[in-house]
C-alpha positions in Angstrom: 0.0 0.0 0.0 1.1 3.5 -0.7 0.9 5.6 2.5 3.8 8.0 1.9 5.2 6.1 4.9 8.7 4.7 5.4 8.3 1.1 6.4 10.3 0.4 9.5 11.6 -2.5 11.4 11.7 -0.4 14.5 9.4 -2.8 16.4 8.6 -5.6 14.1 9.6 -8.3 16.5 8.6 -6.3 19.6 5.0 -5.8 18.5 4.7 -9.5 17.7 6.6 -10.8 20.7 5.3 -13.4 23.0 5.3 -13.1 26.8 3.5 -13.9 30.0 -0.2 -14.8 29.7 -2.7 -12.6 31.4 -6.4 -12.9 32.4 -8.7 -12.8 29.4 -10.5 -9.4 29.2 -14.2 -9.0 29.0 -15.5 -9.0 25.3 -15.8 -5.4 24.2 -16.7 -5.9 20.6 -20.0 -7.7 20.1 -20.2 -7.4 16.3 -17.7 -9.9 14.8 -18.7 -8.8 11.3 -17.8 -5.2 11.9 -15.4 -3.3 9.6 -11.7 -3.8 10.2 -9.4 -1.0 11.5 -6.8 0.5 9.1 -4.2 0.9 11.8 -3.9 3.2 14.8 -3.3 7.0 15.2 -0.8 7.6 18.0 0.3 10.9 19.6 3.3 11.0 22.0 3.4 13.5 24.8 5.2 16.7 23.9 5.6 15.5 20.3 7.1 18.1 18.0 4.9 19.5 15.2 5.6 17.9 11.8 5.9 21.4 10.4 8.6 22.3 12.9 10.5 19.1 12.1 10.3 19.7 8.4 11.5 23.3 8.9 14.5 22.1 10.8 15.3 19.6 8.2 15.1 22.2 5.5 17.6 24.5 7.3 20.0 21.7 8.2 23.0 20.8 6.0 22.4 17.1 6.5 18.6 17.4 6.2 18.1 16.1 9.7 16.2 17.5 12.7 17.4 16.9 16.2 13.9 17.1 17.5 12.7 14.7 14.8 15.4 12.2 15.6 14.6 12.3 19.3 10.9 11.8 18.6 11.7 8.8 16.4 13.8 7.2 19.1 11.1 7.8 21.6 8.5 6.1 19.3 10.8 3.2 18.8 11.3 2.7 22.5 7.5 3.0 23.1 6.8 0.3 20.5 9.5 -2.0 22.0 8.2 -1.5 25.5 4.6 -1.9 24.5 5.3 -5.6 23.5 7.6 -6.4 26.5 6.6 -9.5 28.4 3.2 -9.6 26.5 1.4 -12.3 24.6 1.6 -12.4 20.8 -0.8 -9.9 19.3 -0.9 -11.7 15.9 -0.9 -8.5 13.8 -0.5 -8.9 10.0 3.0 -7.3 9.7 5.4 -4.8 11.1 3.9 -1.3 11.1 4.6 1.3 8.5 4.7 4.7 10.1 3.6 8.0 8.5 2.9 11.5 10.0 -0.6 12.8 10.2 -2.3 15.8 11.7 -0.3 18.3 13.8 2.0 15.9 15.5 0.5 12.4 15.4 1.6 9.2 13.6 -0.4 6.6 11.8 0.7 2.9 12.4 -0.5 0.9 9.4 -0.1 -2.8 8.6 -0.1 -4.8 5.4 -3.7 -5.8 6.2 -6.4 -4.0 8.3 -6.5 -5.0 12.0 -9.5 -6.7 13.4 -11.2 -4.8 16.2 -9.8 -7.3 18.7 -6.3 -6.7 17.4 -6.7 -3.0 17.5 -7.9 -3.2 21.1 -5.0 -5.3 22.2 -2.4 -3.1 20.6 -4.0 0.1 21.8 -4.0 -1.2 25.4 -0.3 -2.0 25.2 0.6 1.3 23.7 -1.6 3.3 26.1 0.2 1.7 29.1 3.3 3.6 28.2 3.7 6.9 29.9 5.0 8.6 26.7 1.7 8.1 24.9 -0.8 10.9 25.0 -3.5 9.2 23.0 -4.3 6.2 20.7 -7.2 6.1 18.4 -8.4 3.6 15.8 -8.0 4.7 12.2 -11.5 3.5 11.3 -13.2 4.4 8.1 -15.9 7.1 8.1 -18.9 6.7 5.8 -21.0 9.0 3.7 -23.8 10.4 5.9 -26.6 9.8 3.5 -29.8 7.9 3.2 -29.6 6.4 -0.2 -31.5 4.9 -3.2 -35.1 5.9 -3.9 -36.8 5.7 -7.3 -36.8 8.8 -9.5 -39.7 11.1 -8.7 -41.7 12.5 -11.6 -41.2 16.0 -10.2 -37.5 15.5 -9.6 -36.7 18.7 -11.5 -38.4 20.9 -9.0 -35.8 22.1 -6.5 -38.2 22.9 -3.8 -35.4 23.5 -1.3 -34.4 26.6 -3.2 -37.9 28.1 -3.4 -39.2 31.0 -1.2 -40.6 30.4 2.3 -44.4 30.2 2.3 -45.5 33.2 4.5 -49.3 32.7 4.5 -51.1 32.2 7.7 -50.9 28.9 9.5 -54.4 28.0 8.5 -53.8 28.9 4.8 -50.5 26.9 4.6 -52.0 23.9 6.4 -54.7 23.8 3.7 -52.2 23.7 0.8 -51.0 20.6 -0.9 -48.1 19.2 1.1 -45.5 20.0 -1.7 -46.4 23.7 -1.4 -46.0 24.2 2.3 -42.2 24.7 2.4 -42.0 25.8 6.1 -38.5 24.3 6.5 -36.7 25.7 3.4 -33.7 28.0 3.8 -35.0 30.8 1.5 -32.1 30.8 -1.0 -34.0 32.4 -3.9 -34.9 35.3 -1.7 -31.3 35.5 -0.4 -29.8 35.9 -3.9 -31.5 39.3 -4.3 -29.5 40.7 -1.3 -26.3 38.7 -1.6 -24.4 41.7 -3.1 -20.6 41.6 -3.5 -18.5 38.5 -4.1 -15.2 37.8 -2.5 -14.0 34.5 -4.1 -11.3 34.0 -1.6 -13.7 34.3 1.4 -16.5 32.3 -0.1 -14.7 29.1 -1.2 -16.1 25.9 0.3 -13.8 23.0 0.8 -15.9 19.8 0.2 -14.2 16.9 2.0 -15.8 14.0 0.2 -15.3 11.4 -2.5 -13.8 13.9 -5.0 -15.2 15.6 -8.0 -16.2 14.6 -11.5 -16.2 16.5 -14.8 -19.7 17.8 -15.0 -21.4 20.3 -17.4 -23.0 22.1 -14.5 -19.8 22.4 -12.5 -17.4 23.7 -15.2 -15.4 26.5 -13.7 -17.0 26.1 -10.3 -14.1 24.3 -8.6 -10.5 25.2 -8.0 -7.4 23.4 -6.9 -8.0 20.4 -4.6 -6.1 17.3 -3.5 -6.5 13.6 -3.1 -5.9 12.5 0.5 -7.0 8.8 0.2 -3.8 7.1 1.3 -4.7 3.4 0.9 -4.4 2.1 -2.7 -7.0 -0.6 -2.3 -9.6 2.0 -1.3 -8.4 4.8 -3.5 -9.4 3.2 -6.8 -7.0 5.4 -8.8 -3.9 3.2 -8.6 -2.0 5.3 -6.1 -2.3 7.0 -2.7 -2.2 10.7 -2.0 -1.8 12.9 -5.0 -2.8 16.3 -6.4 -5.7 14.9 -8.5 -9.1 15.3 -6.6 -11.1 13.5 -9.3 -13.5 10.8 -8.2 -12.7 7.5 -10.0 -15.7 5.8 -8.5 -16.2 4.3 -5.0 -18.0 1.1 -6.2 -17.3 -2.1 -4.3 -17.7 -5.5 -6.0 -16.5 -7.9 -3.2 -16.7 -8.1 0.6 -13.6 -10.2 1.1 -10.0 -9.3 1.8 -9.4 -5.6 2.2 -13.1 -5.0 1.6 -14.3 -7.1 4.5 -17.0 -5.2 6.3 -17.8 -3.1 3.2 -21.0 -3.4 1.1 -21.3 -4.3 -2.6 -22.5 -1.1 -4.2 -22.2 1.1 -7.3 -20.4 4.4 -7.2 -22.2 7.1 -5.1 -20.7 10.2 -6.8 -21.3 11.7 -3.4 -18.8 14.5 -3.7 -20.3 15.6 -7.0 -23.8 15.7 -5.5 -22.6 17.8 -2.6 -20.8 20.2 -4.9 -23.9 20.6 -7.1 -26.1 21.6 -4.1 -23.6 24.4 -3.2 -22.3 25.6 -6.5 -24.0 24.3 -9.7 -24.1 26.9 -12.4 -27.3 29.0 -12.3 -29.1 30.6 -15.3 -27.3 28.5 -17.9 -30.5 27.0 -19.3 -29.6 23.4 -18.3 -29.4 21.2 -15.3 -29.9 22.6 -11.8 -29.1 25.7 -9.8 -26.7 25.9 -6.8 -27.4 27.6 -3.6 -24.6 30.1 -4.1 -24.2 31.6 -7.5 -20.8 33.1 -6.9 -18.6 30.8 -4.9 -16.0 28.1 -5.8 -15.6 24.6 -4.5 -12.2 23.3 -3.3 -12.5 19.5 -3.7 -10.6 17.6 -1.0 -10.9 13.9 -1.7 -10.8 12.0 1.6 -13.1 9.1 0.8 -12.7 6.1 -1.5 -14.2 2.7 -1.5 -15.9 1.8 1.8 -15.6 5.3 3.2 -12.8 7.4 4.6 -9.9 6.9 7.1 -10.0 9.3 10.1 -6.3 10.2 9.4 -7.2 11.1 5.8 -10.2 13.2 7.0 -8.3 15.1 9.7 -5.3 15.8 7.4 -7.9 17.0 4.8 -9.4 19.3 7.4 -6.1 20.9 8.1 -5.0 21.2 4.5 -8.4 22.7 3.4 -7.8 25.6 5.8 -4.3 26.2 4.7 -2.5 24.5 7.6 0.6 22.4 6.8 0.3 18.6 6.3 3.4 16.5 6.3 4.4 15.3 2.8 1.7 17.4 1.0 2.2 20.7 -0.8 0.5 23.7 0.8 -3.0 24.5 -0.3 -2.9 27.6 -2.6 -6.6 28.1 -2.2 -7.4 27.8 1.5 -11.1 27.8 2.5 -12.8 29.3 5.4 -15.7 26.8 5.1 -15.1 23.1 5.4 -18.0 20.8 4.6 -17.9 17.2 5.9 -20.7 14.7 5.2 -18.9 11.6 6.5 -18.7 10.3 10.0 -19.4 7.5 12.4 -21.1 6.6 15.7 -17.9 6.9 17.7 -17.3 9.8 20.1 -15.4 12.7 18.7 -11.8 11.6 19.5 -8.7 13.6 20.0 -7.5 13.7 16.4 -10.7 15.1 15.1 -11.0 17.7 17.9 -7.4 18.7 17.5 -7.9 19.3 13.7 -11.1 21.2 14.2 -9.7 23.4 16.9 -6.6 24.1 14.7 -8.6 25.3 11.7 -10.9 27.3 13.9 -7.9 29.1 15.3 -7.1 30.4 11.8 -10.7 31.5 11.2 -12.2 28.5 9.4 -15.4 26.7 10.4 -16.2 23.0 10.0 -19.8 22.2 9.0 -20.7 18.6 9.8 -23.7 16.3 9.1 -25.4 15.1 12.3 -25.9 11.5 11.0 -28.9 9.4 10.1 -29.5 6.9 12.9 -32.3 8.9 14.6 -30.2 9.1 17.8 -27.5 11.3 19.2 -25.3 13.2 16.7 -22.3 11.3 15.3 -18.8 12.5 14.8 -17.5 15.0 13.8 -20.8 16.8 14.5 -20.6 15.6 18.1 -17.2 17.3 18.7 -17.2 20.4 20.8 -20.0 22.5 19.3 -18.2 25.7 20.1 -15.8 24.7 17.3 -18.0 22.6 14.9 -21.3 23.5 13.2 -23.5 20.4 13.6 -26.4 20.2 11.2 -29.6 18.2 11.5 -32.2 17.4 8.7 -35.8 18.6 8.4 -38.8 17.7 6.3 -39.8 20.5 3.8 -42.6 21.3 6.2 -40.2 22.0 9.1 -40.3 19.0 11.4 -37.4 16.6 11.9 -36.8 14.1 9.0 -37.4 10.5 10.0 -33.7 9.5 10.0 -32.0 12.6 11.3 -29.9 12.4 14.5 -30.8 15.0 17.1 -29.3 16.5 20.2 -26.6 19.1 20.6 -26.5 20.8 17.2 -26.1 24.3 15.8 -29.0 24.5 13.3 -31.1 22.3 11.1 -32.4 22.5 7.5 -34.0 20.4 4.8 -32.2 17.2 3.7 -34.9 15.2 1.9 -37.3 12.9 3.7 -38.2 9.4 2.4 -41.6 9.3 0.7 -41.8 5.5 0.0 -42.3 2.3 1.9 -38.8 1.0 1.4 -37.3 2.7 4.5 -38.0 3.1 8.1 -40.9 5.3 9.0 -44.6 4.6 9.3 -45.4 8.0 8.0 -43.2 8.0 4.8 -45.9 7.9 2.2 -48.1 10.5 3.9 -45.5 13.1 5.1 -42.3 12.4 3.1 -40.9 14.8 0.5 -38.3 12.8 -1.5 -34.8 13.8 -2.2 -32.9 16.9 -3.3 -32.3 17.2 -7.1 -28.6 17.8 -7.8 -25.6 16.9 -10.1 -24.2 13.4 -10.4 -22.4 11.2 -12.9 -24.3 8.6 -15.0 -21.7 5.8 -14.6 -22.5 2.9 -12.4 -18.8 2.4 -11.5 -16.4 4.6 -13.4 -17.3 8.1 -14.4 -19.2 8.4 -17.7 -20.8 11.8 -18.0 -23.0 14.5 -16.6 -26.3 13.6 -15.0 -28.9 14.8 -12.5 -30.7 12.9 -9.8 -32.6 13.0 -6.5 -32.1 9.3 -6.1 -30.3 8.7 -2.8 -30.0 12.4 -2.2 -31.6 12.1 1.2 -29.7 12.5 4.5 -27.9 14.9 6.7 -25.2 14.7 4.1 -27.2 17.0 2.0 -28.4 19.3 4.9 -24.8 20.2 5.7 -23.9 21.7 2.3 -26.9 24.0 2.5 -25.5 25.5 5.7 -22.1 25.7 4.0 -23.6 27.6 1.1 -25.4 30.0 3.5 -22.1 30.7 5.2 -20.5 31.4 1.8 -23.3 33.9 1.1 -22.7 35.5 4.4 -19.0 35.9 3.6 -19.8 37.3 0.2 -21.6 40.1 2.0 -19.1 40.6 4.7 -15.7 38.8 4.3 -14.5 40.2 7.7 -16.9 38.0 9.7 -15.0 36.0 12.3 -15.6 32.3 12.9 -17.4 33.1 16.1 -19.6 35.6 14.3 -20.5 33.1 11.6 -21.7 30.6 14.3 -23.5 33.4 16.2 -25.1 34.6 13.0 -26.5 31.2 12.0 -28.0 30.8 15.5 -29.4 34.4 15.9 -30.9 34.4 12.4 -32.6 31.0 12.5 -36.4 30.8 12.4 -38.2 29.2 15.4 -38.7 25.4 15.1 -42.2 24.5 14.0 -44.8 23.3 16.6 -47.9 21.2 16.3 -51.1 22.0 18.2 -53.0 19.0 16.7 -54.2 16.7 19.5 -55.6 13.3 19.3 -57.3 12.0 22.4 -55.7 14.8 24.3 -52.1 13.9 23.2 -50.0 15.5 20.5 -50.4 13.9 17.1 -46.7 14.8 16.5 -44.8 14.8 19.7 -41.5 16.4 20.6 -38.3 14.6 19.5 -36.8 12.2 22.1 -35.4 8.7 22.4 -39.0 7.6 23.0 -40.1 9.4 19.8 -37.1 9.5 17.4 -38.7 9.6 14.0 -40.6 12.5 12.5 -41.1 14.8 15.4 -41.3 18.4 16.6 -37.8 19.9 17.2 -36.7 22.1 20.0 -33.5 24.1 20.6 -32.2 21.2 22.7 -32.7 18.6 20.0 -32.2 20.3 16.6 -30.2 23.4 17.2 -31.1 27.1 17.5 -33.8 26.8 14.8 -34.4 26.5 11.1 -31.7 27.8 8.8 -32.7 31.1 7.2 -30.3 32.4 4.5 -32.0 35.8 4.2 -31.7 36.6 7.9 -28.2 35.2 8.0 -27.3 37.7 5.3 -29.0 40.5 7.2 -26.9 39.5 10.2 -23.7 39.5 8.1 -24.3 43.1 7.0 -24.4 44.3 10.6 -23.3 41.6 13.1 -23.0 43.9 16.1 -26.3 45.6 15.5 -28.4 42.8 14.2 -31.8 42.2 15.8 -33.8 39.2 14.6 -37.4 40.0 13.5 -40.2 38.9 15.7 -41.4 35.6 14.4 -44.0 33.1 15.4 -43.4 29.4 15.0 -45.3 27.7 12.2 -48.0 25.3 13.5 -48.3 21.9 11.8 -52.0 21.0 11.9 -52.8 19.2 8.6 -55.0 16.5 7.2 -51.9 14.4 6.4 -50.8 14.4 10.0 -54.2 13.3 11.0 -54.0 10.4 8.5 -50.5 9.5 9.6 -51.4 9.4 13.2 -54.5 7.2 12.4 -52.2 4.7 10.8 -49.5 4.7 13.5 -49.4 6.7 16.7 -45.8 7.8 15.9 -43.4 7.5 13.1 -40.7 5.3 14.6 -40.7 3.1 17.8 -38.6 4.2 20.7 -34.8 3.9 20.4 -33.2 1.1 22.5 -32.1 2.2 25.9 -28.7 3.8 26.0 -26.2 1.9 28.1 -24.3 4.4 30.3 -20.5 4.3 30.4 -18.9 2.4 33.3 -18.6 4.3 36.5 -15.4 6.3 37.2 -14.5 6.4 33.5 -11.4 8.7 33.4 -11.8 12.0 31.6 -9.0 14.0 30.2 -7.5 15.8 27.1 -7.8 12.7 25.0 -11.6 12.9 24.6 -14.2 10.3 25.2 -13.0 7.7 22.6 -9.3 8.1 23.1 -6.8 6.0 25.1 -4.7 8.3 27.1 -1.1 7.5 28.1 -0.6 5.5 31.2 -4.0 3.6 31.4 -6.6 2.0 29.3 -9.7 4.2 29.0 -12.9 2.2 28.8 -14.7 5.0 26.9 -12.3 4.6 24.0 -13.2 0.9 23.8 -16.9 1.8 23.9 -16.1 4.2 21.1 -14.7 1.3 19.1 -17.8 -0.7 19.9 -19.9 2.2 18.6 -17.7 2.2 15.5 -18.7 -1.4 14.9 -22.4 -0.6 15.2 -25.0 -0.3 12.5 -26.2 2.8 10.7 -29.3 3.7 8.7 -27.7 4.0 5.3 -28.9 3.1 1.8 -32.3 2.0 3.1 -30.8 -0.8 5.1 -28.6 -1.4 8.1 -24.9 -1.1 7.1 -22.3 -3.2 9.0 -19.9 -0.2 9.2 -20.3 2.9 11.2 -17.9 5.0 9.2 -19.9 6.0 6.2 -21.3 8.9 4.3 -24.1 10.7 6.2 
């Protein structure tokens, strides 16, 4: 495999050494069919930044760095000591080591580790005092609900249309497709989005890459391919300057693709790019939410999803921060859109990357996930530094699949309207997918196409928020990251309510683990409110003096809701009870799914367990938790 790493024998025998037997630990991974782990991400305490080491090497006559040499020796010692007097771990090979993030290292093997192997090796490494954290380099998956039949009205981009401002009674009496109480108001925003600063409005799309599409010609600039594993890259090499998407199709579930699903190419990155930046007023195809910005395609995902190390390096590079072994990004973006993630807790490497880009004025916009439970990562990272986005139905209530909890804001993301997915109310209240750009090839790229098939999920809510931020920056490029987040919250419309009662109880109740499907949002479950591009632009024009207009929440009281409730009292059954973490779980700088130096952290192991769980994806339960959202 091509990782840009220098294979080393620094601990080949040590990591595989035999030693004294110890008591068998309790089983921590209850899904033996879960996806394998593509190595481990390790950070030593007081590790030098890769950029500093490279700077010293450049200035040195012998191209060496004293700090780098010392760090390498420390890592060799840690790996030797990690295997001292321990039972054989039976890993596939000696590790290849490559830098990632700010100061971390990725340990990769010739074959992916099983979850059990990752657990054993992580425990041994974490017992060393020099280790700050250890994380599994699991694969993140597209955060999307996929595959629905084409709709006869697929050409109607209802999510771009104006908000319906009639009275509640008048709107409730309209056909369901005309209610539009959850839309972001892009068509209205275009009329006031004066001034374009291309540098400020660029959106980095961290996804599967870009395809040559007639409706995206001239709408993307620069880019890089961060997919480091050749088997998953699909383009014959590892990291390179070409961000084109060769197709993420999978034809087998054996070998390196164990835990994956057989599927055609998703063209996920092209779909995201089209929602944000498709050419408008060109008499063909679709319109994008922002008519004046550019996309920076950052390819982090290949077959089966995306490695955490590739995503976090992509985050850093997108914002213009240095990444070891990769040329500097000549087109840094202040908006970074991520529609991949997993059920694991945030983790130190994610949080470190997110905080680093926030420090240079960039914001990360992340999809909340589609398991109708708590937000997944990276949306579940500290929400002071990440913009987590939930999905709504076009009428403003939560979409059946959307995760909920601590989020920033919510907006439409498509809502299933057929019987092939979870949700008792699909055919009555669903609204279908968002129409956008795609490629017509089943596996390799063939040519330009358009679709709303599979364009359902928080994957497609996040880019609408990213597009709104780019519009905000087109009006005021001096906005800080804090002001961007504050503006999204202050300008959001109130979440819809529902006064419809049946036998004295709400026909559509509030969102909770007892009622996780289509439900009424609150600020504690779906963020500050419903995304409003018009008001966000008004905030951008005067952030210190902005005052949100007085608005009354829309009231969902419709014949369709009566019919839906008559068929089933709620859209989805209650979620299974959440098992609390073990008592006295240590907390610290490594985060809730990290293993900190000196001791094994049960929360990290629970994080790996979560990473082996199931997600709502593609209309079925996927075996991997690291998918597109």
